[in-house]
N, C-alpha and C positions, 0 to 999 in steps of 0.2 A: 288707059289708066293703069298705073302700077301700084299695088298695095304692098306695104312693107311692115313687118311685125317689129315692134320695139325689142331692144335687148332685154334680157330677163329682169334686170334690176328696175327697169322702167315700166314693166307691164302692169303693175298695180295703179299706175298714174297716167299712162299714155295708152290709148286704145290701139291706134295704128297711125301710120303715115301713108299719104298717097301722093303720087306724082303724076302730072299730066302735061304732055306736050302735044299741041294740036295746031294745025294750020287751017282748020275749018272754022267758018263762022257758025255760031250756034246760039240758041236761046233756050234755057232749060228752067222749068219751074222747080223750086226747091222748097222744102218744108222744115219746120222746127225739128231738130234731131235730138235736142236735149244735151248737147255736148259742145263746149267752146272749141274754137279752132285757132291755131296760129298759122298764118298764111304768108308765104314768100313768093312774089311774082318776079321771076328772072327776066320776063319780057313784058308784054302789055297786060295791065291789070284787067279784071272783069268789071263790067258795068252792072249796077243794080238799079233797074228802073224805079222800083218802089221807093228807094232812098234818093233817087235822082243824083247819083254820084258814082264815081269809079272807086273801087277798092284802092287803098294805098299799096305801093309796092310791098310794104311790110304791114300786114293787117292783123288785128286781133278781132275775131268775131265772137260776140257774146251770146248769151241765151236770148232767143227770140220766141215770140208767140204768134207769128204771122208768116204766111207764105211769101216768097219773093222769087223773081226771075234773076238769072245770071246770064249775061251776054258776053260773048267773046268776039273780038274782031279778027280772029284767025292767026294771031301771033302770040300763042300761049305757051308758057313754060312755068309751071307752078309746083311748089312743094308745100304740103299741108300736114300739120300735126293735129290729130283729133284727140282731145284729152277727155278723161272722165269728167263727169259733171262738176265735181267738187275739187279738182286739183289744180286748175289753171292759176289761181291766186298764189299757190305755193311757188310756182315757177317764176311768175312775172312780178311778184311783190305788190300787186294791186288787186283789191277785191273785185271779183267779176260783177258785183252789183253796180260798179262805176260805169260799166258799159252794157247795161241791160237794154235789149232791143236795139243795139247799135253795132256797127262795125267801125272800129276806131283805128287810127294809125298807131302802130306799135311804137313809133317815135314819140307819141304824145305822153306816154307814161314815164318818160325820162329815165329809163333803165339803161345805164351806160354799157353794162355787160351785154345785154340783149341787143342793143344797137350794134355792138361790135360783132356779135354772132350774125346779124343780118348782113353786115358789110362783107363778112367772109363768105357767106352763102352766095351773095351776088357775084363775088369774085371767083367762086369755085368753078370747076370744069364740067361737072355733071351733077345729076340729081342724087346719085349715090353718095358722092362726096359731100353734098349739101346736108343730107340726112345725118351723116357721120359727124359733121360740125355741130349740128343741132343737138344730137344725142349726147355728145361729150359735155356740152353746156348743161343740158337738162340733168345729167347725173350729178352735177355739183350743187343742184338746187333741191334735191330730195330732202324733205324735212316733214315727215308725217306727224303732225301735231295731234293732240287728243281730239280736237274738233274735226279734223279731217277724218280720223278714224270713226268718230260718231256719225258723221254725215255719210261716210262710206256704207255703214250698216243701214242707215235710213234709205239710201238709194237702192240697196238690195231688197229691202222690204217693199218699197214702192214698185220695183220691177216685178216682184212676185204678186203683190196685191195692190194695184193702183188706188183702190178705194180705202186703203187703211187710213183711219182718222189721224189727224195731226196730233191729237192728245195721246194716242198710242205711240206714235213716233217720238214725241217729246219724253214720255215716260221711259221708253226704252233707251233714250239717250241720257237719262238721268238729269234732265233740265226742265225748268218750268216751261210752259208753252211759250211765253213771251221771250224767254232766253233762247229757246230752241228756234223759234221763227227768225230771230235776229241772226243766230249762228248759221242757220241754213241759207238765209239770203246772202250773207257775207261769203259763204263758201261756194254756193251754186250760182248765184246771180239773180235768182227770183225766189219768191216765197214758196213754201212747200205745197200749198194748194194749187198754185199755178203750175209748178213743175209736175205735179201729179196729172194735170190736164195734158201736158206734153207726153208723159208716159202712156196715158190711156190712148191717146191718138196714135202713137207709135205702135202700141200693142195691137190696136185695131187694124192698122195697116199690115202688121206682121201676120195676123190671122187671114186677111185678104190674100196676102202673098202666099200663104199656105193652102189657099183654095177655098176658104170658107166664104159663102155668100148669104148665110143666114144672119141677117143684121140684128135680129132680136137676140140671138145667141151671142154674137160678138159683143153687143151692148152689155149683156149680163156678165160675160166672161172678163170684160175689160173694166168693169166697175162703173159703167154708166147707169143712171137711174132708170132709163128706158131707151127705146130706139130713137125717139125724138131728140133726146139728150145727145146721143151718139151723132146724129146727123148735124145738129147745131154746132157741136164742138169740132167735128170733122171738117165742116165747111169753113169755120173760123181759122183752122190750122192749115188747110190745103187750098181753100177757094173752091172746093168741089164737095158734093155729097159723096158718100162711099160708092154709090153706083156710078155717078158721072166720072169719078176718078178713073175707074176701070176703062172708060172710053178714051180717056186722055193719055194714060200711061200705065205701065205695069207697076202695081204697088210694091214698094221696097221699104222695109223698116230698117233704118241704119241702127237704131238703138237696140233692137232685138235680134240683130244678125251679127255674127263675127266674120268680118271680111277677110281675115287672115287665118 
């Protein structure tokens, strides 16, 4: 896998790009990472058993709250843009709440410009050229509205303190709670309480990744009410308890790591 950092103008909105070419068959368990993705398959798409479907050659992956496997038939060449939680709607012109817990075909949102970008990526000679095509289009779509800036601050608060009350987040955004929840859902794709669950889970994995095995301490530090709360949420998000995950794979928190 190759990780690419976005150009400077896009870094507030795009976390990173990754490219993968593989001739190996594999099946990998994936977890909610809290960030939407735009995916281009230049060869065979991945299969998602839990959804009983293949990804489209051009896929938009929304916010999810469940684990899923991805399977490759060994004919893989994919380019992925991983966006910040609140920015995908700005680029594609469709609120991410429209594809909550789904992976949809990018062609279904009927964005002619984006369809043209996909066509040019599939006709390009290599991954580097593909990322360049995508970046040039993304640059034309930058439009940081007031609500994007509000939710950007909220995401930062949640990353620092996942247990922060929604009432505090709405007050800091200068919105009523009802207005705030609507804006958050439109920008991020799920409501703030549910997104906080993803953040807590990712932060717990990050602490495991850093070597912590004191689950009472992890629960307290990540904003869970107690260790039982940690175990319940962790199992819902990963299919494993914190302890059994260590036997399955090495924990890695996408949300709390900077891969570039």
